N, C-alpha and C positions, 0 to 999 in steps of 0.2 A: 638381331636373328640372336639365338641363345648358342654362338657359338660353342664352348663350354664343355656343354652336356648335354645339348642335341637329343632331350629325353622329350618322350611324347607329348605333355604338358607345356613344354620352352617348344614344339617345331609348330605347335596349334599356336602361339599367340602372333597376332600379325608383325611382318617386317616394318612395318612404316607408325607403330604405335608412337618413337621416342620421335618419330617427329610432327607426330598430328600438335598443329595449336590449343588441342582444348584433351590432351590429353592427362591435362591432372586436373580438370574443371572439376569432374561427376565425382572422385572420392573427397572432391571437398568440398564437394556440394551437401555430400553427408556426412560429412563432419562436426558433431556440434559445439563440436570448439572455436571452429568455421564459421556458425548463421549469425547473422545478426536479421536484426528485426526492417523491417523498412522505419521506423521511430529512431531507433539508432542511427540513420544517418540524417548527418545533418543539426544534430538536436543540438546544438547550439550558435541563440541566433545574434547572440554578439560576439561573436568571432571571424576576422574577415584574412580570410586563407591569403597569403597572399607571399609571392618567393623568396621575400626576405624572413619569415617566416607569418606567426601565426596574430596578426592585430584582433588585441580585445579592445573591441571600441568603450569596455567603462571604463577598465583603468587607464588606457591608452599604452600599456604594456605592447612593445612583440616578443610572443611565446617564441621561441625552437617548434619546428612541428614536431606531427603529434599522429603519425599512424593509427591506433585507438582511439585519436577523437570524431577517426570518420569524418572529415572533411570532404565531401566530391567534387566543390569547384573553389575553381584559384581563379587573383587577378591577373591579369598580366602586365602587369606595372608594380 
C-alpha cells in the first residue's frame, strides 16, 4: 500500500499490485516502443541461436547474443 501518503487515489490501488506476475504486461503491450509484428520474430533464417552465441550459417561466424534480433528459439548445446 502507499503508506507515505495514504491519499484516496493510493488507497484505491490494490495492495497486491506489486506482486502480480503480469503487473507490467498491460503497459508494455500498449507501448508502441515495445511493439513487434509477428514477422519481426525469428526473421533471420541463417542465424542459429546457441548458448555460446548466434551462429551465422552463411559465414560460420559466432556473433554475440542480441535481443534486437528477436530470436525465440535456442539450441541446447
